[in-house]
N, C-alpha and C positions, 0 to 999 in steps of 0.2 A: 805585360808583367812576366818576369822570368820565373821559371819553375823553382819552387822551394824544394830542398832536399834535407833529409835528416843526417845524423852523423854516420849512417851506413850507406849514404848515397842513394837512398830510396826517395822517390818523389812523394811529397806530402802536400796537403791542402793549405790554402791561404790562412794565415794566423788570424784569430778573432780574440785578441787578448783581453778586451774589456767587456766581454759578454757576461750578462747576468740573466738568470731565469726571469722570464717575462710574466706579467700579471695574467691571470685568467680573465677572459671577457666577463663583463658584468651585465646585469639586467638594466641597461642604460636606455635613455631616450636619445635618438639621433634626429635632428631636425634639418630638413632640406627646404628647397623652394617649392617643390611639388609633392614631396612625400615626407612622412615621418615614420620612424621605426621605434616601436615600443616593445617591452616584454609582453609575451602572450598573456592575455587576461581573459578568462572565459566570460566573465560578467560583462566586460566592455566590448569584446570582439566577436563572440560566437554568433550572434544573430546576423551581423553584417557580413561576416565571412561566409556563413552558410548560404545566405542569399546570393552573394557574389559568385560562389563556386557553383551553385545550382543554375546559374545562367547558361552553363554549358549543357548541351542536350544530352550528354552522357558522360562517362568517366574517362574520356580519351586523354585528358590532361593529367591523369593519375596513372597511366600505364606504366611509367618508369619509376614511380615512387614505390616505397615499400608497403604502403597502405593503399587500399581501394578507397574511392570517395564514399564517405558516409552518406547514405541516401535519406536520412531522417534527422530532424533537428536534435533529437535526444541523443542519437548515436554520434552526431557531429560534436555535440558538447562534451561527450565522454572522450572522444578522440582529442579534442583541443585541451581538455583537462590534463591528459597524459603529456601532451606537448609542454604545457605550462610548468609541470613538475620536473621535467628533464633538466639535468645539468650539462650533459654532453651526449647528444646535441643540445645546445642552448638555443631555443627557438624565439624568434621575434615576429611580431605582427608588422606588416607594411600597411600604412594608411595613406589614402588620398588626402593630402593636406588641405586642399580647398574644400572638399566635402566633409572632412573629418570622419571618414568611414574606412573600415578595414577592408582591404582588397587582396591581401596575400600574406604569405609567411615565408620565412627563410631562417636558416640556422647556421650558427658557427659550431663546428664539430671536429672530432678527432683532434682535440686540443692538446698540444704538446708544449707547455711553457718552457721546459728545459731546453728544447731545441729551437723554439720560436717558430713552430709550424702549426698551421691551423687551416681548416677547410671550410668553405662555404657550400652548403648543400640543403637538401630537403626544400628546394625552392618551389613554391606552389603559388602560381599567379592565377587569379581569376581571369576569365576571358576579357573583361574590361581593362585589364592591365597589359594585355599583350601588345607589344610594340609602342608603349607609351613612355613619356619622360619619367613617369612615376617609377616604373620598373628599373630603368637605367640608373636613375638617381639613387634608388635604394641599394643597388649593387655598389655604386660609388661610395655611399655613406658607410656601408659595412667595411669595404676595403680601406677607406680612410681611417676608420676606427682601429682596424687591425694594425695598419702600418704606422700611422702618425701618433695615435694615442697609446696603443699597447706595445709598439715597437717590435712586432714579429718580423721574421726574416723571410718567411715563405708562406704564400697564400695559395691554397689548392682548390681545384674544381675537378670533380670526378663524376662520371655518368656512364650509363650503359652505352657501350660502343654503338648500339643500334639507334640510340636516341639522337637523331640528326638535329632537331631544333636546339637541344642542349649543347651539342658540339658547336653549332654555328654561334650560339650565344657566347660561349667561352672565348672563341676567337674574336668576336666583335668587341667584347669587353677588354681584350688585350692579353688574355692568358696565352701561354705558349704550350703547344701540344708536346707531350713527352713520350707517349707510347700507349700500347694496349697491354693490360694485364689479363692474360687469358684465363678463363675459368676462375675468376677472382671471387665471385660471390654466387650464392644460390638465393633466389628470392622469388616469391609467388610460384614456387614449384618449377622454376626454370633457371637456366644458367645465365650469368651475366659476365661477359668480357668487359672490363672496365677501361674506359678511356681516361687518361690522366692529363691534366693541364695545370700550369702554375704561373704565378707572378712572384718574382723574388724582389727583395727590397731595393736593389740598385735600379730596377726597372720602374718602380712605382712613381718617382717624381714626374717622368714624362707622361705616364698613363694618367696620373692625377690631373696634370695640366690639360690633357686632352678631354677628360671627362668634364672638367670645369668649363672649358671653352664650348664643348658640345651643349652643355646644359644652359648656356646663356640664352635668355629670351630672344636675342637678336639672331640666333642661329635657326629660328623657325619663322616661316612665312605666316600670313594671316590665316591660312587653313591649318596651321599647326604642323606643316611638313618641314622636315629638316632641310637646311641649306647645304650643310656639309656633314658627312658621316663621321663617326668616330675614327674609322680607318684613315680617312682623308686628313683629318686633323692630326692624327699621330704621325702620318707621313710628312706633313708640313712641318711639324715640330722637330 
């Protein structure tokens, strides 16, 4: 595509003539094969989530979150109640569809309907979700909701630059690395250099097809091991 210029000969961006402000995400239910996403509900989700999070021997999975892991059921219910009332971030519970039990949470946040930009974050997976189809499908369901139903243009992933598992996950899901924002945030009494990743709308159709192919039952052997990785499928597509 040739570079556009204005009447002064200055380069300008691609025209987006039919753009309209996008809807804000809602407290929807998103159903998948292996997972279900629901609005956070303390009465329905607190007991299962607390049990699932406490399977970890300590708070290591909460190191890079803004909160520490609540260590008692009462304090966890208070924590979850705060999540349930928040509008931005808008928090969702991730359920194991087969067991109908809550096993994690994630949020849509930094919501900018005017520009069509939104971030997925505050991702908190219980140990039993690590490396499962449930977690991958949950990320697919949220991305599909953002791009296909809400019509956003840009989907962001940000994390502490020292959070190696989160950075690997972003690349695995198909986000592109954009750089490090130095001294971007202070949290838990320490500095955070923030690593930025994104998916933009022209990239989504291929990524969606890769997710859907990876999630097919035929992509897993009898022991539940994947036959082809997401990266291999994307490359083939």
